N, C-alpha and C positions, 0 to 999 in steps of 0.2 A: 673051513673056518668061516663064520659069518660075521661081517662087520656092519654095524648099524651106525650111521652118522647121527651125532647128537642133535644136529639142527633139524632132522626129520622127525624125531620122536620126542624131543625135549631131553634136557639133562636130568639126571637123578638129583643133582645137588649143586647149588651155588654156595660156595664157602668163602666168606669174607674173613681176612686176617687183618686185624687192627693191632699193629705192633709198635709199641713205644719203647724203642731201644736207645733212648738218649741218656742212658745211665750205666751203672756197672754191670747190667745184665745184657748189654748190647751183643757181645760176642757169644755168650752161652745160649741166648735165646734165638740166635740166628739159625739154629738147627731147625726151628719150626718152618722156615722158608725152604730149606733144602728138602725137608720131608714133603712139603706141599708140591714142590717141583716133581719129586719122584712119584707121588700119587697121581699127579696130573698126567705124567708120562704113561703111567701104567693103566689109567682108567679115564678115557675120554668123556665119560658121563659126568665127571666132576670138573667144574671150572672154579678157579680161585680168583677172588678180587682182593688185592693186597694194598694196604697203606702202611708203609714201613718207614718209621723215623729212625735213622741210624747215622753213626759216624763211620761205619765200616766202608761205605762207598767212597769216601774221600779222606782217608786217614792221613794222607800226605799234607793236606791243607788244614786238617783238624776241624773241618766243617761238619755240622750235623745237617742232614737233609731229610726231607720227606719224599719218598719215592712211591708213586702210585702206578700200579700195573695189574694186568691179569696174567694168569698162568693157564694155558690151554694146551693140552697135549705135550706138556713139558716146555713149551715155548713161552718166553716172556714178551708181553705186548705192552710197551711203555705207554702210559697215559700222561704222566706229569712228573717232573722232578723239580723241587723248589726248596728254598731255605726251610728249615725245620718249623713245622707248625706245633701248636700246643695240643698234644694228643689227650690231655686231661681236661680239655674244654668240651663241655657237652655239645656245643654247636658243631665242633669238628666231628665228634662221634655221630651225631645225627646225620650230617652230610654223607659220611661214609656208609651209614645204614641205607640211606636213600640210593646211593650209587650201587650198592650191592643188590638191592631189590630191583633196580633198573636193569642190571645185568641178568638177574634171574628171570625177569620178564622176557628180555630179548632171547634168551636161550630156552624159554619155557621150562625152567627148572621145577622139579616136583617139590623140593624143599630148599629152604635158605637158612644157613647157619652162619654164625660169626664166632671168631676166636679172638678173645681179648688178651693180649700178651704184654705183660709188664709186671711191676711190683703190685702186690695186693695186701690188704690189711683186714681180711675177714669182714665182719660186719661194719668195719670202718670204711670200706670201699676199696677201690683199686684205680689203676691208671695214674701213676705218680706224676705230679706236676713239678717240673724241674725248677720253676720260678720260685716256688715257696716250699717245696719238699713235702706237701700234703698229697692226698689222693682224692680222686673224684668220689663223693659219697655214693653208696650203692643205689640209693633212690635216684640220684642224678643220672647214673648209668641207665637204669630202667627207663627213666623219663626221656633220655636221649634216644633210646631205641624206639620208643613210641613216637617221638617227634620225627625221626627218620622215616618211619612207616607212614606217618601222616604226610610228609613231604612227597614221598613216592606216590601215595594215593591221590594227592592233589594234582600232581603233574601227569599222572597216568590213571585217570579215572576208570579206564577199561580194565585195569589190573588192581583196583583199590582193595581187593580182599587179600592180596599177598602180604605176608608178614614174616618176621624172623621166627623160625620154628624152634631154634635151639641156640644156646650160647655155651661155648667152651670157655671156662674161666681158667685160662692158662696163667694164673697169678696165684701166689701163695695164699692159702686160706680162704679163697673166694667162693668155694662151693658150700656156703653156709645156708642154714634155713632162712636167715634174714634176706640174703641175696635171692634165694629161690622165691621167697614170698614177693619181694619187690618185682622180680621178673614176671611172675605169674600175673600180677596186676597189670603189667604191660602187655600181656597176651602171649608171652613166650612159654612154650610147652615143655621144653627140655633144658636142663642145666647139667653140663658135664664138667669135670675138673681135669685140668691138664697138669696140675701141681698139687702137692700135699698142702 
């Protein structure tokens, strides 16, 4: 059996999971994180960058927190845990995109994908805002991805050509033609659906 270390040849994939579990889907969509851990354990060429807003971590206190970490080889490497952020804020998504691309550069990943996990509303958008019950418009999601790419390019000019290659819309109805069009204008090549 031959083992090749990811750091020597670069990873195949940096996969960012942006999960807004501050609602009734918190428990049911947490399976996404278990699957990521299992994939990470089975395939060292894939690293996960996770930003997870959830109440599952502190159910006793009823607090909702945002937990940021990487998964590598099945191991969780904590970056930050703080009071819940607004995952439906385009600025938060842009910062997550930049962090995911930063990790992709460090590991010399061949591709970078993100998974958006929350409620979705088709052409109406996705990533539910708990403060007003609406969702981030799909154009705002695409713009946030482009802004995150620009942040990474500005801070890492040596890696300015790195972009998000694909988006998994793990939200109801989000793999629409309208969303695909908005993403294509942001330079995203692939759209996959994680939900009907």
